[in-house]
C-alpha positions in Angstrom: -0.1 0.0 -0.2 1.6 3.2 -1.2 2.5 4.8 -4.4 3.1 8.1 -6.0 1.8 11.4 -4.5 -0.7 13.1 -6.8 -2.4 16.6 -6.5 -6.1 17.3 -7.0 -5.7 17.4 -10.9 -4.2 13.9 -10.6 -0.6 15.2 -11.8 2.3 13.2 -10.2 4.3 15.2 -7.8 8.1 15.1 -7.8 10.4 15.2 -4.9 10.3 18.9 -4.7 6.6 19.1 -4.7 6.1 20.2 -8.3 3.9 18.4 -10.7 5.7 16.6 -13.5 4.5 17.8 -16.9 2.5 15.1 -18.6 2.4 12.6 -16.1 -1.0 11.7 -14.4 -1.8 8.7 -12.1 -5.0 7.1 -10.8 -6.0 4.1 -9.1 -3.8 1.9 -6.8 -0.5 3.4 -7.9 -1.4 6.5 -6.1 -1.5 4.7 -2.7 -5.3 5.3 -2.4 -7.0 6.4 0.9 -7.3 3.1 2.7 -4.0 3.2 4.5 -2.0 0.1 5.1 -5.1 -2.2 5.0 -7.4 -2.7 2.2 -10.1 -5.3 1.3 -10.0 -6.5 -2.4 -12.4 -4.6 -4.5 -12.4 -1.3 -2.4 -10.4 0.4 -5.0 -13.1 0.2 -7.7 -14.5 3.3 -6.5 -11.2 5.1 -6.5 -10.4 3.9 -10.0 -13.7 5.0 -11.5 -13.8 8.4 -9.7 -10.0 9.4 -10.2 -10.1 7.9 -13.6 -12.9 10.5 -14.7 -11.3 13.3 -12.9 -7.8 12.5 -14.6 -9.7 12.4 -18.1 -11.3 15.7 -17.4 -7.9 17.2 -16.7 -6.2 15.6 -19.6 -9.0 16.7 -22.0 -8.2 20.2 -21.1 -4.6 20.1 -22.6 
């Protein structure tokens, strides 16, 4: 459980706290909101929600 840090626009954040141009992330690669314990299938809501939000951001490019 863990992963890359993203901002509210689903952009991946680098070690200096800045978004990496053109790099977006959704789903379990972002670490999620479930901490160190997650039941299988709980990530489906995250995937749909953040996938949609990421799609909206990318479509603005």
